[in-house]
C-alpha positions as a LaTeX table, in Angstrom:
\begin{tabular}{lrrr}
\hline
Residue & $x$ (\AA) & $y$ (\AA) & $z$ (\AA) \\
\hline
Unk1 & 26.85 & 5.86 & $-13.92$ \\
Unk2 & 26.50 & 9.77 & $-15.53$ \\
Unk3 & 22.87 & 9.88 & $-16.23$ \\
Unk4 & 21.93 & 11.21 & $-19.61$ \\
Unk5 & 18.94 & 12.74 & $-19.91$ \\
Unk6 & 16.39 & 13.87 & $-17.01$ \\
Unk7 & 13.13 & 15.11 & $-16.96$ \\
Unk8 & 11.51 & 16.62 & $-14.30$ \\
Unk9 & 7.78 & 15.45 & $-13.60$ \\
Unk10 & 5.98 & 17.01 & $-10.67$ \\
Unk11 & 3.79 & 14.52 & $-10.15$ \\
Unk12 & 0.74 & 17.01 & $-8.86$ \\
Unk13 & $-2.40$ & 15.80 & $-6.23$ \\
Unk14 & $-5.48$ & 16.99 & $-7.06$ \\
Unk15 & $-7.58$ & 19.76 & $-5.99$ \\
Unk16 & $-10.38$ & 19.35 & $-2.57$ \\
Unk17 & $-13.23$ & 19.19 & $-3.90$ \\
Unk18 & $-15.55$ & 15.91 & $-5.38$ \\
Unk19 & $-14.97$ & 16.63 & $-9.37$ \\
Unk20 & $-18.33$ & 17.21 & $-10.97$ \\
Unk21 & $-20.01$ & 18.75 & $-7.98$ \\
Unk22 & $-20.85$ & 21.88 & $-6.95$ \\
Unk23 & $-19.73$ & 23.92 & $-3.83$ \\
Unk24 & $-21.27$ & 27.95 & $-3.05$ \\
Unk25 & $-19.25$ & 30.39 & $-2.53$ \\
Unk26 & $-20.23$ & 32.73 & 0.69 \\
Unk27 & $-22.15$ & 34.82 & $-1.53$ \\
Unk28 & $-23.93$ & 31.87 & $-2.09$ \\
Unk29 & $-22.89$ & 31.83 & $-5.54$ \\
Unk30 & $-22.40$ & 27.98 & $-7.10$ \\
Unk31 & $-18.79$ & 27.56 & $-7.47$ \\
Unk32 & $-17.66$ & 25.62 & $-10.68$ \\
Unk33 & $-15.47$ & 21.80 & $-10.20$ \\
Unk34 & $-12.31$ & 20.90 & $-11.20$ \\
Unk35 & $-12.10$ & 20.00 & $-14.65$ \\
Unk36 & $-11.17$ & 17.21 & $-15.76$ \\
Unk37 & $-8.38$ & 16.87 & $-18.35$ \\
Unk38 & $-10.65$ & 15.45 & $-21.65$ \\
Unk39 & $-13.21$ & 17.98 & $-21.01$ \\
Unk40 & $-10.80$ & 20.44 & $-21.73$ \\
Unk41 & $-8.09$ & 19.55 & $-24.55$ \\
Unk42 & $-9.60$ & 18.50 & $-28.25$ \\
Unk43 & $-7.07$ & 18.25 & $-29.32$ \\
Unk44 & $-3.13$ & 16.37 & $-28.81$ \\
Unk45 & 0.29 & 16.71 & $-29.87$ \\
Unk46 & 3.07 & 13.11 & $-30.00$ \\
Unk47 & 6.13 & 14.33 & $-29.81$ \\
Unk48 & 8.49 & 13.08 & $-31.45$ \\
Unk49 & 10.02 & 9.87 & $-29.85$ \\
Unk50 & 13.72 & 10.26 & $-28.15$ \\
Unk51 & 15.33 & 7.53 & $-27.76$ \\
Unk52 & 17.59 & 7.89 & $-23.93$ \\
Unk53 & 21.47 & 8.12 & $-25.04$ \\
Unk54 & 23.21 & 4.16 & $-23.18$ \\
Unk55 & 19.98 & 2.79 & $-25.24$ \\
Unk56 & 20.55 & 0.37 & $-28.08$ \\
Unk57 & 17.34 & 1.33 & $-29.86$ \\
Unk58 & 16.51 & 0.58 & $-33.25$ \\
Unk59 & 16.47 & 4.00 & $-35.23$ \\
Unk60 & 13.91 & 3.04 & $-38.09$ \\
Unk61 & 11.38 & 2.50 & $-35.29$ \\
Unk62 & 11.33 & 6.50 & $-34.37$ \\
Unk63 & 9.37 & 7.71 & $-36.11$ \\
Unk64 & 7.13 & 4.20 & $-37.32$ \\
Unk65 & 6.47 & 4.74 & $-33.89$ \\
Unk66 & 5.16 & 8.64 & $-33.19$ \\
Unk67 & 3.46 & 7.80 & $-36.26$ \\
Unk68 & 1.60 & 4.71 & $-34.90$ \\
Unk69 & 0.98 & 6.60 & $-31.34$ \\
Unk70 & $-0.94$ & 9.11 & $-33.87$ \\
Unk71 & $-2.49$ & 6.22 & $-35.92$ \\
Unk72 & $-4.55$ & 4.69 & $-32.67$ \\
Unk73 & $-4.67$ & 8.36 & $-31.44$ \\
Unk74 & $-7.57$ & 8.65 & $-33.85$ \\
Unk75 & $-9.04$ & 6.39 & $-34.67$ \\
Unk76 & $-10.02$ & 6.17 & $-30.87$ \\
Unk77 & $-11.23$ & 8.97 & $-31.35$ \\
Unk78 & $-10.94$ & 10.51 & $-28.19$ \\
Unk79 & $-9.23$ & 13.71 & $-29.58$ \\
Unk80 & $-10.41$ & 16.00 & $-32.51$ \\
Unk81 & $-7.49$ & 17.05 & $-33.27$ \\
Unk82 & $-4.16$ & 15.29 & $-33.34$ \\
Unk83 & $-0.97$ & 17.37 & $-34.32$ \\
Unk84 & 1.98 & 16.58 & $-34.62$ \\
Unk85 & 5.15 & 18.85 & $-33.17$ \\
Unk86 & 5.09 & 21.88 & $-35.52$ \\
Unk87 & 1.09 & 22.28 & $-35.75$ \\
Unk88 & $-1.14$ & 24.17 & $-34.65$ \\
Unk89 & $-4.81$ & 23.83 & $-33.84$ \\
Unk90 & $-7.44$ & 24.82 & $-36.60$ \\
Unk91 & $-9.02$ & 26.77 & $-34.00$ \\
Unk92 & $-6.54$ & 28.85 & $-33.02$ \\
Unk93 & $-6.02$ & 29.45 & $-29.30$ \\
Unk94 & $-7.01$ & 26.11 & $-28.10$ \\
Unk95 & $-5.46$ & 23.75 & $-25.09$ \\
Unk96 & $-3.10$ & 21.47 & $-26.42$ \\
Unk97 & $-1.97$ & 18.14 & $-24.90$ \\
Unk98 & 1.34 & 17.75 & $-25.02$ \\
Unk99 & 2.60 & 13.33 & $-25.09$ \\
Unk100 & 5.94 & 12.95 & $-25.17$ \\
Unk101 & 7.78 & 10.11 & $-24.61$ \\
Unk102 & 11.49 & 8.37 & $-24.57$ \\
Unk103 & 12.70 & 5.27 & $-24.53$ \\
Unk104 & 14.96 & 4.57 & $-21.33$ \\
Unk105 & 15.97 & 0.80 & $-22.13$ \\
Unk106 & 15.33 & $-1.87$ & $-24.57$ \\
Unk107 & 15.41 & $-5.18$ & $-24.72$ \\
Unk108 & 15.13 & $-6.54$ & $-28.66$ \\
Unk109 & 14.70 & $-10.76$ & $-27.82$ \\
Unk110 & 14.44 & $-13.45$ & $-29.83$ \\
Unk111 & 11.91 & $-14.38$ & $-32.53$ \\
Unk112 & 13.36 & $-18.28$ & $-32.40$ \\
Unk113 & 12.88 & $-18.31$ & $-28.61$ \\
Unk114 & 9.90 & $-16.85$ & $-28.83$ \\
Unk115 & 8.70 & $-19.36$ & $-31.51$ \\
Unk116 & 10.42 & $-22.38$ & $-29.65$ \\
Unk117 & 10.46 & $-21.53$ & $-26.32$ \\
Unk118 & 6.96 & $-21.22$ & $-24.87$ \\
Unk119 & 5.25 & $-18.57$ & $-23.48$ \\
Unk120 & 6.82 & $-15.06$ & $-22.80$ \\
Unk121 & 10.70 & $-16.79$ & $-24.42$ \\
Unk122 & 12.25 & $-14.20$ & $-26.64$ \\
Unk123 & 10.16 & $-11.20$ & $-25.12$ \\
Unk124 & 11.07 & $-8.11$ & $-26.26$ \\
Unk125 & 11.29 & $-5.75$ & $-23.50$ \\
Unk126 & 10.54 & $-2.20$ & $-23.24$ \\
Unk127 & 10.93 & 0.67 & $-20.86$ \\
Unk128 & 9.64 & 4.85 & $-21.69$ \\
Unk129 & 9.09 & 7.54 & $-19.74$ \\
Unk130 & 5.17 & 8.82 & $-20.94$ \\
Unk131 & 4.37 & 12.08 & $-19.85$ \\
Unk132 & 1.51 & 14.74 & $-20.81$ \\
Unk133 & 1.53 & 17.63 & $-19.62$ \\
Unk134 & 0.04 & 21.20 & $-21.06$ \\
Unk135 & 1.34 & 22.58 & $-24.19$ \\
Unk136 & 0.91 & 26.21 & $-23.37$ \\
Unk137 & 2.53 & 25.63 & $-20.19$ \\
Unk138 & 3.89 & 22.37 & $-19.62$ \\
Unk139 & 2.03 & 21.81 & $-16.70$ \\
Unk140 & 2.22 & 18.12 & $-15.69$ \\
Unk141 & $-0.68$ & 15.95 & $-15.34$ \\
Unk142 & 0.54 & 12.78 & $-15.33$ \\
Unk143 & 4.24 & 11.31 & $-15.64$ \\
Unk144 & 5.03 & 7.86 & $-15.33$ \\
Unk145 & 7.45 & 4.69 & $-16.63$ \\
Unk146 & 6.09 & 2.65 & $-19.57$ \\
Unk147 & 6.76 & $-1.29$ & $-18.93$ \\
Unk148 & 6.34 & $-3.26$ & $-21.81$ \\
Unk149 & 7.17 & $-6.87$ & $-22.02$ \\
Unk150 & 6.11 & $-8.09$ & $-25.97$ \\
Unk151 & 6.24 & $-11.17$ & $-27.11$ \\
Unk152 & 5.55 & $-10.00$ & $-30.45$ \\
Unk153 & 2.77 & $-11.44$ & $-33.20$ \\
Unk154 & 1.51 & $-14.69$ & $-34.47$ \\
Unk155 & 4.69 & $-17.44$ & $-34.48$ \\
Unk156 & 6.88 & $-15.52$ & $-32.35$ \\
Unk157 & 5.55 & $-12.31$ & $-34.61$ \\
Unk158 & 8.41 & $-10.13$ & $-35.64$ \\
Unk159 & 10.79 & $-6.47$ & $-33.87$ \\
Unk160 & 8.52 & $-5.04$ & $-36.49$ \\
Unk161 & 4.78 & $-5.64$ & $-34.90$ \\
Unk162 & 6.38 & $-4.84$ & $-31.30$ \\
Unk163 & 5.69 & $-1.45$ & $-32.35$ \\
Unk164 & 1.70 & $-1.40$ & $-32.50$ \\
Unk165 & 1.67 & $-3.17$ & $-29.51$ \\
Unk166 & 3.66 & $-0.97$ & $-27.02$ \\
Unk167 & 2.21 & 2.14 & $-29.75$ \\
Unk168 & $-1.55$ & 0.16 & $-27.87$ \\
Unk169 & $-0.35$ & 0.30 & $-24.74$ \\
Unk170 & 0.73 & 4.33 & $-24.60$ \\
Unk171 & $-2.75$ & 5.30 & $-26.07$ \\
Unk172 & $-4.36$ & 3.29 & $-23.33$ \\
Unk173 & $-2.49$ & 5.34 & $-20.86$ \\
Unk174 & $-4.37$ & 8.26 & $-22.71$ \\
Unk175 & $-6.60$ & 7.58 & $-22.21$ \\
Unk176 & $-6.83$ & 7.02 & $-18.27$ \\
Unk177 & $-5.34$ & 10.22 & $-18.41$ \\
Unk178 & $-8.19$ & 12.20 & $-19.73$ \\
Unk179 & $-10.16$ & 10.58 & $-16.58$ \\
Unk180 & $-8.10$ & 13.45 & $-14.09$ \\
Unk181 & $-8.83$ & 16.31 & $-12.96$ \\
Unk182 & $-6.88$ & 19.51 & $-13.51$ \\
Unk183 & $-5.63$ & 21.25 & $-10.67$ \\
Unk184 & $-6.53$ & 24.84 & $-10.14$ \\
Unk185 & $-4.36$ & 27.18 & $-10.15$ \\
Unk186 & $-2.84$ & 27.44 & $-6.62$ \\
Unk187 & $-4.34$ & 24.45 & $-5.08$ \\
Unk188 & $-3.93$ & 24.26 & $-1.62$ \\
Unk189 & $-3.46$ & 20.48 & $-1.54$ \\
Unk190 & $-1.06$ & 20.19 & $-4.88$ \\
Unk191 & 1.98 & 18.31 & $-4.21$ \\
Unk192 & 5.03 & 18.80 & $-6.33$ \\
Unk193 & 7.01 & 15.55 & $-6.75$ \\
Unk194 & 10.70 & 15.50 & $-4.93$ \\
Unk195 & 13.05 & 15.14 & $-7.39$ \\
Unk196 & 15.97 & 12.68 & $-8.01$ \\
Unk197 & 19.72 & 12.66 & $-7.31$ \\
Unk198 & 20.19 & 11.54 & $-10.81$ \\
Unk199 & 17.54 & 14.49 & $-11.78$ \\
Unk200 & 19.44 & 17.16 & $-10.01$ \\
Unk201 & 23.19 & 16.17 & $-9.35$ \\
Unk202 & 23.16 & 15.00 & $-13.28$ \\
Unk203 & 26.58 & 13.23 & $-12.90$ \\
Unk204 & 27.39 & 12.54 & $-9.38$ \\
Unk205 & 25.58 & 9.73 & $-8.22$ \\
Unk206 & 26.10 & 6.30 & $-8.48$ \\
Unk207 & 23.35 & 3.76 & $-9.45$ \\
Unk208 & 22.70 & 0.14 & $-8.85$ \\
Unk209 & 20.05 & $-2.38$ & $-9.72$ \\
Unk210 & 18.37 & $-5.64$ & $-7.16$ \\
Unk211 & 17.26 & $-7.84$ & $-9.32$ \\
Unk212 & 13.32 & $-8.93$ & $-8.70$ \\
Unk213 & 12.39 & $-11.37$ & $-7.51$ \\
Unk214 & 16.24 & $-12.65$ & $-5.33$ \\
Unk215 & 16.90 & $-15.74$ & $-3.95$ \\
Unk216 & 13.24 & $-14.86$ & $-2.20$ \\
Unk217 & 11.45 & $-11.41$ & $-1.80$ \\
Unk218 & 11.42 & $-11.34$ & 2.16 \\
Unk219 & 15.58 & $-11.37$ & 1.24 \\
Unk220 & 15.71 & $-8.97$ & $-1.69$ \\
Unk221 & 13.57 & $-6.94$ & 0.73 \\
Unk222 & 16.77 & $-6.74$ & 3.54 \\
Unk223 & 19.03 & $-6.53$ & 0.90 \\
Unk224 & 16.34 & $-3.15$ & $-1.06$ \\
Unk225 & 16.97 & $-1.81$ & 2.89 \\
Unk226 & 21.17 & $-2.07$ & 3.39 \\
Unk227 & 21.79 & $-0.61$ & 0.44 \\
Unk228 & 19.12 & 2.39 & 1.64 \\
Unk229 & 21.60 & 2.31 & 4.54 \\
Unk230 & 24.09 & 3.63 & 2.46 \\
Unk231 & 22.24 & 5.97 & 1.71 \\
Unk232 & 20.94 & 4.72 & $-2.22$ \\
Unk233 & 16.66 & 5.10 & $-2.61$ \\
Unk234 & 14.47 & 3.60 & $-5.07$ \\
Unk235 & 13.47 & 4.72 & $-8.47$ \\
Unk236 & 11.07 & 2.97 & $-9.97$ \\
Unk237 & 11.31 & $-0.82$ & $-11.62$ \\
Unk238 & 12.28 & $-2.29$ & $-14.22$ \\
Unk239 & 11.18 & $-5.12$ & $-16.42$ \\
Unk240 & 14.26 & $-7.46$ & $-18.02$ \\
Unk241 & 12.42 & $-10.12$ & $-18.81$ \\
Unk242 & 8.80 & $-12.38$ & $-19.46$ \\
Unk243 & 9.52 & $-12.67$ & $-15.45$ \\
Unk244 & 11.85 & $-10.64$ & $-13.68$ \\
Unk245 & 12.34 & $-7.33$ & $-13.72$ \\
Unk246 & 14.81 & $-5.30$ & $-11.56$ \\
Unk247 & 14.83 & $-2.20$ & $-8.27$ \\
Unk248 & 16.81 & 0.62 & $-9.61$ \\
Unk249 & 18.98 & 2.67 & $-7.58$ \\
Unk250 & 20.60 & 5.75 & $-6.71$ \\
Unk251 & 22.29 & 7.03 & $-4.52$ \\
Unk252 & 23.09 & 11.20 & $-4.13$ \\
Unk253 & 26.81 & 12.90 & $-3.62$ \\
Unk254 & 25.74 & 13.71 & 0.34 \\
Unk255 & 24.51 & 10.53 & 1.68 \\
Unk256 & 20.81 & 11.86 & 2.75 \\
Unk257 & 18.91 & 9.98 & 5.62 \\
Unk258 & 18.29 & 6.25 & 4.97 \\
Unk259 & 14.53 & 5.06 & 3.83 \\
Unk260 & 13.11 & 2.68 & 5.09 \\
Unk261 & 11.28 & $-0.60$ & 2.23 \\
Unk262 & 8.48 & $-2.82$ & 2.11 \\
Unk263 & 7.88 & $-4.30$ & $-0.89$ \\
Unk264 & 5.12 & $-6.56$ & $-2.25$ \\
Unk265 & 4.14 & $-9.26$ & $-4.43$ \\
Unk266 & 1.19 & $-11.35$ & $-4.50$ \\
Unk267 & $-1.46$ & $-12.34$ & $-7.12$ \\
Unk268 & $-4.71$ & $-10.54$ & $-5.96$ \\
Unk269 & $-5.47$ & $-7.39$ & $-6.29$ \\
Unk270 & $-7.70$ & $-7.36$ & $-3.18$ \\
Unk271 & $-4.93$ & $-8.66$ & $-1.07$ \\
Unk272 & $-2.62$ & $-5.60$ & $-3.15$ \\
Unk273 & $-4.20$ & $-3.15$ & $-1.71$ \\
Unk274 & $-5.25$ & $-4.28$ & 2.41 \\
Unk275 & $-0.75$ & $-4.51$ & 2.14 \\
Unk276 & $-1.00$ & $-1.51$ & 0.61 \\
Unk277 & $-2.78$ & $-0.34$ & 3.16 \\
Unk278 & $-1.36$ & $-1.57$ & 6.15 \\
Unk279 & 1.95 & $-0.93$ & 5.44 \\
Unk280 & 0.55 & 2.36 & 4.85 \\
Unk281 & $-0.72$ & 2.80 & 8.05 \\
Unk282 & 2.81 & 2.13 & 9.12 \\
Unk283 & 4.12 & 5.24 & 8.18 \\
Unk284 & 4.73 & 3.79 & 4.46 \\
Unk285 & 4.24 & 5.52 & 0.80 \\
Unk286 & 4.68 & 3.88 & $-1.63$ \\
Unk287 & 7.19 & 4.84 & $-3.81$ \\
Unk288 & 7.63 & 6.07 & $-7.55$ \\
Unk289 & 8.03 & 4.15 & $-10.64$ \\
Unk290 & 7.67 & 1.00 & $-8.60$ \\
Unk291 & 5.07 & $-0.38$ & $-9.46$ \\
Unk292 & 5.59 & $-3.89$ & $-12.37$ \\
Unk293 & 3.62 & $-7.76$ & $-13.25$ \\
Unk294 & 6.32 & $-10.22$ & $-12.09$ \\
Unk295 & 6.33 & $-13.72$ & $-13.03$ \\
Unk296 & 2.28 & $-14.59$ & $-12.13$ \\
Unk297 & 1.93 & $-11.21$ & $-9.55$ \\
Unk298 & 2.00 & $-8.11$ & $-9.14$ \\
Unk299 & 5.27 & $-6.26$ & $-7.05$ \\
Unk300 & 4.83 & $-2.47$ & $-5.45$ \\
Unk301 & 7.62 & $-0.89$ & $-3.65$ \\
Unk302 & 6.69 & 1.31 & $-0.29$ \\
Unk303 & 9.04 & 4.10 & 1.02 \\
Unk304 & 9.31 & 5.53 & 4.40 \\
Unk305 & 10.98 & 9.17 & 4.46 \\
Unk306 & 13.26 & 9.17 & 7.62 \\
Unk307 & 11.21 & 13.12 & 7.80 \\
Unk308 & 7.43 & 12.12 & 7.88 \\
Unk309 & 5.52 & 13.83 & 9.42 \\
Unk310 & 3.51 & 10.39 & 12.01 \\
Unk311 & 0.21 & 12.34 & 11.16 \\
Unk312 & 0.97 & 11.75 & 7.01 \\
Unk313 & $-0.01$ & 8.62 & 5.41 \\
Unk314 & $-2.04$ & 7.52 & 2.72 \\
Unk315 & $-4.83$ & 5.37 & 1.69 \\
Unk316 & $-4.69$ & 2.94 & $-1.78$ \\
Unk317 & $-7.15$ & 2.01 & $-4.11$ \\
Unk318 & $-6.10$ & $-1.05$ & $-6.62$ \\
Unk319 & $-8.71$ & $-1.72$ & $-9.16$ \\
Unk320 & $-8.41$ & $-4.98$ & $-12.08$ \\
Unk321 & $-10.33$ & $-4.32$ & $-15.52$ \\
Unk322 & $-10.70$ & $-6.34$ & $-19.05$ \\
Unk323 & $-11.53$ & $-2.76$ & $-20.56$ \\
Unk324 & $-10.36$ & $-0.34$ & $-20.44$ \\
Unk325 & $-13.85$ & 0.79 & $-20.54$ \\
Unk326 & $-14.31$ & 0.05 & $-17.43$ \\
Unk327 & $-10.53$ & 1.16 & $-15.64$ \\
Unk328 & $-11.58$ & 5.08 & $-16.77$ \\
Unk329 & $-14.35$ & 5.05 & $-14.83$ \\
Unk330 & $-13.16$ & 3.32 & $-12.21$ \\
Unk331 & $-10.51$ & 6.47 & $-12.54$ \\
Unk332 & $-13.72$ & 8.44 & $-12.31$ \\
Unk333 & $-15.02$ & 7.15 & $-10.12$ \\
Unk334 & $-11.59$ & 6.90 & $-7.13$ \\
Unk335 & $-10.66$ & 10.59 & $-8.62$ \\
Unk336 & $-14.59$ & 11.97 & $-7.82$ \\
Unk337 & $-13.46$ & 10.50 & $-3.94$ \\
Unk338 & $-10.58$ & 11.79 & $-3.49$ \\
Unk339 & $-7.95$ & 9.63 & $-5.23$ \\
Unk340 & $-5.68$ & 10.64 & $-7.10$ \\
Unk341 & $-4.61$ & 7.81 & $-10.37$ \\
Unk342 & $-0.54$ & 7.10 & $-9.49$ \\
Unk343 & 0.28 & 4.41 & $-11.23$ \\
Unk344 & $-1.41$ & 2.04 & $-14.39$ \\
Unk345 & 0.40 & $-1.65$ & $-14.78$ \\
Unk346 & $-1.01$ & $-4.22$ & $-17.22$ \\
Unk347 & $-1.24$ & $-8.23$ & $-15.21$ \\
Unk348 & $-1.91$ & $-11.15$ & $-18.82$ \\
Unk349 & $-4.86$ & $-9.63$ & $-20.37$ \\
Unk350 & $-6.26$ & $-7.24$ & $-17.51$ \\
Unk351 & $-5.16$ & $-2.68$ & $-16.37$ \\
Unk352 & $-3.93$ & $-2.64$ & $-12.25$ \\
Unk353 & $-4.95$ & 0.61 & $-11.32$ \\
Unk354 & $-3.82$ & 2.15 & $-8.26$ \\
Unk355 & $-5.21$ & 5.44 & $-6.96$ \\
Unk356 & $-4.09$ & 7.27 & $-3.66$ \\
Unk357 & $-5.32$ & 9.85 & $-1.29$ \\
Unk358 & $-3.04$ & 11.99 & 0.98 \\
Unk359 & $-4.08$ & 12.14 & 4.87 \\
Unk360 & $-4.32$ & 16.15 & 4.83 \\
Unk361 & $-7.03$ & 15.99 & 1.82 \\
Unk362 & $-10.24$ & 17.44 & 2.79 \\
Unk363 & $-11.83$ & 15.77 & $-0.75$ \\
\hline
\end{tabular}
């Protein structure tokens, strides 16, 4: 399968000192701490929503979705200005946060099934890439896959009802992203995510999927490692229904040394945090775009690189909250402790946040 659209994503670890805490230079002059995204950006630009070439998303929903995102952002009053592409802020030269969205997969679902089939039946499933960046430099602050299972409105709802719910989830991600801190120029602790074969060699890679949970979670984990031995690497998780998902794997022309995988699935957030840190102690790291709600639990894929040094480990915190405001506070608290928000998902009415901290960090 050929790659139709490539988005180059830089996921950056943040500076090596506490947010909001002043440090003193050798000259005895207080040094300013890292700046929050929300402190710098009072204007946001909502780019037109795009569709990956091979995705059959209703084109008539694109403008509605962009307008709904802008409408909900304005209502939340997180920004002084919400701009469309090509518009300039009222104050010339003011920093603008740019929000772009691309639909990467779409399953319309069935309204009759939603009405007759019970909770989750006939649901609309949308997967999208959401990227936040500086409007002038293009520096990326956060890039995530948004995986949404949308049941529509009252008594089954309609496909149009998906627009409001999907926009709400994008706005939620925006509010959480505002609590992140901006990397300092030349920050030596910043890390750029390795690009996938699909991004570096368009049209010259193989792609396959493995259904989750499959026969059982252990068997599926073994399947991941079998495919890894053949040169495949996990690129994320896509939702394909209310209780099912799929791991997406790609293979470059030149097969690299195999990655090793652990597939975690649990109902309790505390258990997930414990298992992620146990895997990290064994040299594993959370695979990018691999947090998803599957069935009544939360799934995460951990991977171990063949080139990682034994001394390089990561610490994880997993938080759950019912209110977005509580999730924002959790983000600020964890970022102040040196953790970086790397994944967010909805689990029923709750928001699940995953934070990561490198063992090399001095924060």
